[in-house]
C-alpha positions in Angstrom: -8.5 9.1 -45.8 -9.6 11.9 -43.7 -6.9 14.2 -41.5 -8.7 12.8 -38.2 -8.0 9.3 -39.2 -4.4 10.2 -39.7 -4.1 11.9 -36.5 -5.8 8.7 -34.6 -3.5 6.6 -36.6 -0.1 8.2 -35.5 -1.1 8.6 -32.0 -1.9 5.3 -31.8 1.2 3.8 -33.2 3.0 6.1 -31.3 0.7 5.3 -27.9 1.4 1.3 -28.6 4.9 1.6 -29.0 5.3 3.3 -25.5 3.4 1.2 -23.8 5.2 -1.6 -24.9 8.7 0.2 -23.7 6.9 1.0 -20.3 5.8 -2.6 -19.9 9.2 -4.0 -20.7 10.9 -2.2 -18.2 8.1 -3.2 -15.5 7.4 -6.8 -16.5 4.6 -8.9 -15.4 6.4 -11.8 -13.1 4.3 -14.7 -11.7 3.0 -14.6 -8.4 3.4 -10.6 -8.3 1.2 -7.8 -9.5 1.4 -7.0 -13.3 3.0 -3.5 -12.0 3.6 -2.6 -16.3 0.1 -2.3 -17.5 -0.7 -0.6 -13.6 1.9 2.0 -14.5 0.8 2.8 -18.1 -2.7 2.6 -17.0 -2.3 5.3 -13.9 -0.1 7.1 -16.3 -2.9 7.0 -19.2 -5.9 8.1 -16.6 -3.4 11.0 -15.3 -2.8 12.3 -19.2 -5.9 11.8 -20.5 -7.7 13.7 -17.7 -5.2 16.6 -18.4 -5.6 16.6 -21.9 -9.2 16.7 -21.8 -9.0 19.2 -19.0 -7.0 21.5 -20.8 -9.6 22.2 -23.5 -7.0 21.2 -26.3 -7.8 21.6 -29.6 -9.9 19.0 -31.8 -7.1 17.2 -33.6 -5.0 17.3 -30.5 -7.5 15.2 -28.9 -7.7 13.1 -32.1 -3.7 12.5 -31.4 -3.3 12.3 -27.8 -6.4 11.5 -26.3 -8.1 9.0 -29.0 -4.7 7.6 -30.7 -2.1 7.8 -28.0 -4.4 7.2 -25.0 -6.2 5.0 -26.3 -3.5 2.6 -27.5 -1.2 3.4 -24.6 -3.7 2.2 -21.5 -5.4 -1.3 -22.1 -8.4 -2.6 -20.6 -7.8 -5.5 -22.3 -4.4 -6.5 -21.0 -5.5 -5.6 -17.4 -8.5 -8.3 -17.8 -6.3 -10.8 -19.1 -3.6 -10.3 -16.2 -6.1 -10.4 -13.9 -7.4 -14.1 -15.1 -4.2 -15.2 -15.3 -3.7 -14.6 -11.7 -7.1 -16.3 -10.8 -5.8 -18.9 -13.0 -2.8 -19.5 -10.7 -4.7 -19.3 -7.4 -3.4 -16.1 -6.9 -6.7 -14.1 -5.2 -5.0 -11.8 -3.2 -3.1 -10.6 -5.5 -5.5 -10.2 -8.6 -8.3 -8.5 -6.2 -5.0 -6.3 -5.1 -4.2 -5.3 -8.6 -7.8 -4.8 -9.9 -8.5 -2.4 -6.8 -5.7 -0.5 -7.0 -6.0 -0.1 -10.6 -9.6 1.2 -10.5 -9.0 2.9 -7.3 -6.0 4.9 -8.4 -7.2 5.2 -12.0 -10.7 7.3 -11.3 -8.7 10.0 -8.5 -5.2 10.3 -11.3 -7.7 11.1 -14.4 -9.5 13.9 -11.8 -6.2 15.3 -10.8 -5.4 15.4 -14.6 -8.7 16.9 -15.5 -8.1 19.5 -12.6 -4.6 20.1 -13.5 -5.6 20.8 -17.3 -8.2 23.1 -16.4 -6.4 25.4 -14.2 -3.3 25.2 -15.6 
């Protein structure tokens, strides 16, 4: 096992635990937007932008960017929750959820990148 894989594995473990903890604090509820996943994806966009913008050393990028943020944020859960909303005929919440996730994620990533590159 190379050191690079170890950095990614440790970051991935910690990111998954952090995502679970945040999502449990802000649970998904029927008929409402999945705020837990939205929160971790928004936080992850901001933090990953900052990590990349800060020109961090390669091992930190592997640990924090690939490992931690890769498992902290979750595209598959976003899509699963959107499908659940659709199956419950919650079209407006589904479209709102997808819209605000992507609408906020890109500017948050840019803001994080800007903050990381100017700090």
